C-alpha positions in Angstrom: -10.9 -15.9 6.4 -7.4 -15.2 7.8 -6.7 -12.2 9.9 -3.4 -10.6 10.6 -3.7 -11.6 14.3 -3.6 -15.2 13.1 0.0 -14.6 11.9 2.5 -14.6 14.7 5.6 -12.5 14.8 7.7 -15.7 14.7 6.1 -16.6 11.3 6.9 -13.0 10.0 10.6 -13.4 9.3 11.1 -12.3 5.7 14.8 -12.3 5.9 15.2 -16.0 6.8 15.0 -17.5 3.4 15.5 -16.3 -0.1 12.9 -16.8 -2.8 13.8 -19.3 -5.5 12.5 -21.6 -8.2 12.1 -24.3 -5.5 8.9 -22.5 -4.3 10.1 -21.3 -0.9 7.7 -18.5 -1.2 7.7 -14.8 -0.7 10.6 -13.5 1.5 12.7 -10.5 1.9 14.2 -9.3 -1.3 11.6 -11.2 -3.5 9.5 -9.4 -6.1 6.0 -10.6 -5.8 3.4 -9.8 -8.4 -0.2 -9.9 -7.0 -3.7 -9.2 -8.1 -5.9 -7.8 -5.3 -9.3 -6.5 -4.4 -9.5 -4.0 -1.5 -12.6 -3.4 0.4 -13.8 -2.1 3.7 -17.1 -2.1 5.5 -18.7 0.1 2.7 -17.7 -2.2 -0.1 -15.0 -2.5 -2.8 -12.5 0.4 -2.9 -10.2 -0.6 -5.6 -9.0 -3.6 -7.6 -6.0 -4.5 -9.8 -8.0 -6.9 -11.9 -8.7 -4.5 -14.7 -5.0 -4.0 -15.4 -1.6 -5.4 -14.8 -1.0 -7.0 -11.4 0.9 -5.0 -8.8 4.6 -5.8 -8.3 6.4 -5.0 -5.0 9.7 -5.7 -3.3 9.0 -7.7 -0.1 10.6 -6.5 3.1 11.2 -3.0 1.9 8.0 -1.2 3.2 6.4 -1.1 -0.2 3.0 -2.2 1.1 1.3 -2.0 4.5 2.7 -4.2 7.1 -0.4 -6.4 7.7 -0.5 -7.3 4.0 3.2 -7.9 3.9 2.9 -10.3 6.9 0.0 -12.1 5.2 2.0 -12.6 2.0 5.1 -14.0 3.7 5.7 -17.5 2.6 3.0 -17.5 -0.2 3.8 -18.9 -3.6 2.6 -18.3 -7.1 -1.0 -19.5 -7.5 -2.0 -18.9 -3.9 -5.3 -17.2 -3.4 -6.5 -16.0 0.0 -8.6 -13.3 1.8 -7.1 -11.4 4.8 -8.6 -8.9 7.1 -6.2 -6.2 8.3 -7.0 -4.0 11.3 -6.1 -0.3 11.3 -2.9 -0.8 13.4 -1.5 -3.0 10.6 -2.8 -0.8 7.8 -2.9 3.0 8.0 -3.3 3.5 11.7 -6.0 5.0 13.8 -7.5 8.4 13.0 -5.7 11.1 14.9 -8.2 13.8 15.9 -7.1 17.4 15.1 -4.8 16.5 12.3 -5.7 19.4 10.1 -3.2 21.7 8.5 -3.5 24.8 6.2 -1.3 24.5 3.2 -0.6 26.4 0.0 -2.5 25.0 -3.1 1.0 25.1 -4.8 2.0 22.2 -2.5 -0.7 20.0 -4.0 0.3 17.5 -6.7 -2.6 18.0 -9.1 -3.2 18.3 -12.9 -6.1 20.8 -12.3 -5.9 22.9 -9.1 -9.0 24.9 -10.1 -11.4 22.0 -9.4 -10.7 21.5 -5.8 -13.6 20.5 -3.5 -14.2 19.5 0.0 -13.8 15.7 0.6 -11.4 15.3 -2.3 -8.4 13.2 -1.8 -5.2 14.7 -3.1 -1.4 14.2 -2.8 0.5 16.8 -0.9 4.2 17.3 -1.5 6.0 17.0 1.9 9.7 16.9 2.8 9.3 13.1 3.0 7.7 12.8 -0.4 4.0 12.8 -1.5 1.3 12.1 1.1 -2.4 11.5 0.5 -4.6 14.0 2.4 -8.3 14.9 2.3 -9.5 18.5 1.6 -11.5 19.9 4.4 -11.9 23.5 3.2 -10.9 25.3 -0.1 -9.7 28.9 -0.1 -8.4 31.1 -2.9 -4.7 30.3 -2.3 -4.7 27.8 0.5 -6.6 24.6 1.5 -7.3 23.1 4.9 -6.5 19.3 4.8 -6.9 16.4 7.0 -3.5 14.7 7.2 -4.8 11.4 8.3 -4.5 8.8 5.5 -8.0 8.4 3.8 -8.0 4.8 5.0 -6.9 5.5 8.6 -9.2 3.9 11.2 -10.6 1.4 8.8 -10.3 -2.4 8.9 -9.3 -3.5 5.3 -10.1 -6.7 3.5 -7.9 -7.9 0.7 -8.7 -10.7 -1.7 -5.3 -11.7 -3.0 -4.0 -13.8 -5.9 -0.2 -14.3 -6.0 0.6 -14.3 -9.7 4.4 -14.7 -9.5 7.4 -14.7 -7.2 11.0 -14.1 -8.2 14.3 -13.0 -6.7 14.8 -9.3 -6.9 17.6 -7.9 -9.1 20.4 -6.1 -7.3 19.3 -2.8 -8.7 15.8 -3.3 -7.4 17.2 -4.0 -3.9 19.4 -0.9 -4.1 16.4 1.2 -5.2 14.1 -0.3 -2.6 11.3 -1.2 -5.0 10.3 -3.5 -7.9 10.9 -2.5 -11.5 9.0 -3.2 -14.6 5.3 -4.0 -15.3 3.3 -3.4 -12.2 6.3 -1.9 -10.3 8.3 1.3 -10.7 9.6 2.6 -14.0 12.7 4.8 -14.3 
């Protein structure tokens, strides 16, 4: 199994080469489509294998840095497993990261079924952010603002499905479009 520590900073230079039909691999401004299984010490957390593969724009902070480093240079058909420490994933747990917010700030279909331990999206000035509910009140909730996967070493089983050069519009928008990516 590869770890992120096995990848040196010198190897992580996504801007050096462009992806192409010649198989140079995933680089900055390439759209990579991958299938993945994500697990931690408790077992599998999620998988893309039941649906479309995930498409992302490499070099544009669309995925966690450790996974992006591990994918650099890979080509369609590559399969590998990588273990990513918290520092290269969602960071360490920051104690005391609780906040009281209005229920109106939560992005939910049903705000009446809130419960302790539930992971929800909170609308912030920087966009949506995943938080965990600590306490539910009538009009407010206390949330832990650490990412639900903070402090965890993550293991990804990856299959690179395809690699292509990004369209200028994708680069301008900062994300992949189409199946497995963002839809406008």
